[in-house]
N, C-alpha and C positions, 0 to 999 in steps of 0.2 A: 503494500501500499504505500502510495506517494502522499505524503501530508506536508503542508505548509504550516509553520508554526511562526504567529508574528504578533509583536507587540511594541507599543511605543513607550519610552520611558529609560528610566538610568538602570543601572546594572540590577538593583534588587527586581525590577520589573521583567530583566531578562532571565536572569537565573534560571527559574523554575522551569521556563521553555527550557533551557540547556539541557536539565535534569531530566524533562519529560523526553525530549530529543534522543538522548543518550539511551534511555531506555527503550525507546521506540525502534531504536538502530539494533539493540542486542536481542531483539525478538524479530528481526529481519527485513522490518519496514523501511523505507527511504525516506526520511526527514530533512525538508529543505526549511533552513531557517530564515526570516526575512524581517532584518532589522536596520537600524539605522546604520550606515558605514563604519561608524566608528566602532563595532561590536565584531567586525571581520575577524580582526586577529584571535579575540576572546573565543569565537566560536572554531575557527581553523584550526585552533591548537586542542582540540577534543576531536578532529578527525571528521567534523560535520560540514554539510554543504551550506554554504550561504549564497544569499542574494539581497542586495543593497536596497532597501526602500526609502525613498524620499530625501529629502537635503539631511545633512548633518546639523542636528537641532540639539548637541548636547548642551549648548548654554541656556537654550530654553527650557532644556525638559530640567536641570538643575533648578531654575530659577520657578519653574512649577510645584516641583517637590518642596523646595522652601516654603514657598509662599502657602500652601495646602497645609504643610505643618503647623501654619500660622492662622490658619482658616480665615481668608476674606470674607469680609460682610456683604460687601455688594456684589450684584452682577456684573458691573462695569470693571472692579478689578478683577472679577474671574477672566470677564470679555476678555481683557487686556493679557491677561498671564496665556491664555490660550490660541491668542490669535496666531502667532507662528505656527501652531499645530495644523491649524483651521487654512491658512494659505498652504501650507504644503499637503493638503487633504487629496487634491486631483490628482497630483503626481504619485501620494503615495496609494492611491484608489488604481490609477492605470497599470503603476508598476506591479502593485499586489495581483490585479488581475491576469496581468501577462504571466507571471509565475503560477497562477492557478489553472492555466490553461490546461495541463495535462494533470493536474492532481486530482486525488479521491476525496481528499477532506482539508478544510482549514480549519486551526485551531489557533484563537485570537481572545488575545486579552482585553481588557475594556477601555483601555488607552488607546487602541488601534482601532478607532472607529471605519474605516476602510473594510477591514476583514467581515462584519456583518453586512456592510454593503455589497461586496464581493458575492457573500452567501447569496444575498436578496438577486441580485441581476443575475447570476451564472447559475445559480440554483445548485451548486457544491453544497454536499452536506457541510455542517458547521459545529464545531466543537465552543463553546466559549469557557475561560478559565480566570475565574476571579482569584486575585490572590490576597484578598485580603477578608475578614469576617464581616466587614462594615461594607461588602460592594453590592449593597442595598441601594435606597432611593437617593442618599446625598445629600447636601445641604441647599438649600432653596436657591443661592446663590449659584452654584454648581450647576443645578438642574437648567434656571434661566439662561444662564450664558451659554450652556455646551448647546443647549436645544437652540437656541436664537443663531448660534455660530455654525453648527453641523448640520441643521434641517434645510437651510437653502440649496446645499449642495448635495444632499439625497432627493430634495425636490426635482433637482435638475437630472438626477437619473431615472425620475418617474418612482421614487419611494416615497410614501407616507412618512410624515413627521414621527419625531420620538420625542416622548416627556423629557427623557431619564438618558441622551446618548450614551454617555460614559460611565454610566452606573447600571442599575437593573435593565434597561432596555438593552445594555451591551450584551446581555445574556442571549443564548443562544436558545431557539425556539424547540430546537434538538436535542441537545444534551449541555448542561450548565454545571461545570465543577467547580466547587469551591475548595482553593486549594489549602484547607485549614483543618486541624483535626477536629473532629467529633469531642471532644474531650474541653476543648476550648471553647468552642463555639457548636451548641449540639443544634442539628437539623431542626429549623422551624417546622412545628405543626401543618403549616401550611402551603409549605413549598411544594410546586408542582412536581410530580412523578418524574420530570425530565432534568430535575436539581438532582 
């Protein structure tokens, strides 16, 4: 099985995908990691296949992570933080679509909104991976800012708008994995069966 694994972010957003890819390879699958170019060497050292997706936004990624820790209050602050990601979204979508042309599945983190879009446009099976137990609805400012920035591009692709495109709406309608111990975060009783 050829699997495209993708996410946007810093090292902590990427490392779980490296572990998953190594395990998939050990079981005879063919994982291709689709990240920003600055992860090429980290992936290559592990003997995994790599393709660069989007521009190198390491500085913007670090700013987003720092600001998220301080929980910006307004959607305007959030909008300013995420604007580099949104400006790169068409390029990431196009490059990810090309990479998925011969793939059997796409596995994407919530910070890579192009992952769900590729699934919706191409019909490729989709697995989402939430890396934190709070991968739920997000703050009101995050929901408002991300929806306002990401939905215009979704609509250009003929896709419906999402209320929470970087949090709960980043989940796959087919299989949504939460990479957190059930001892730390017991599965909520109201979760859908595909979570």
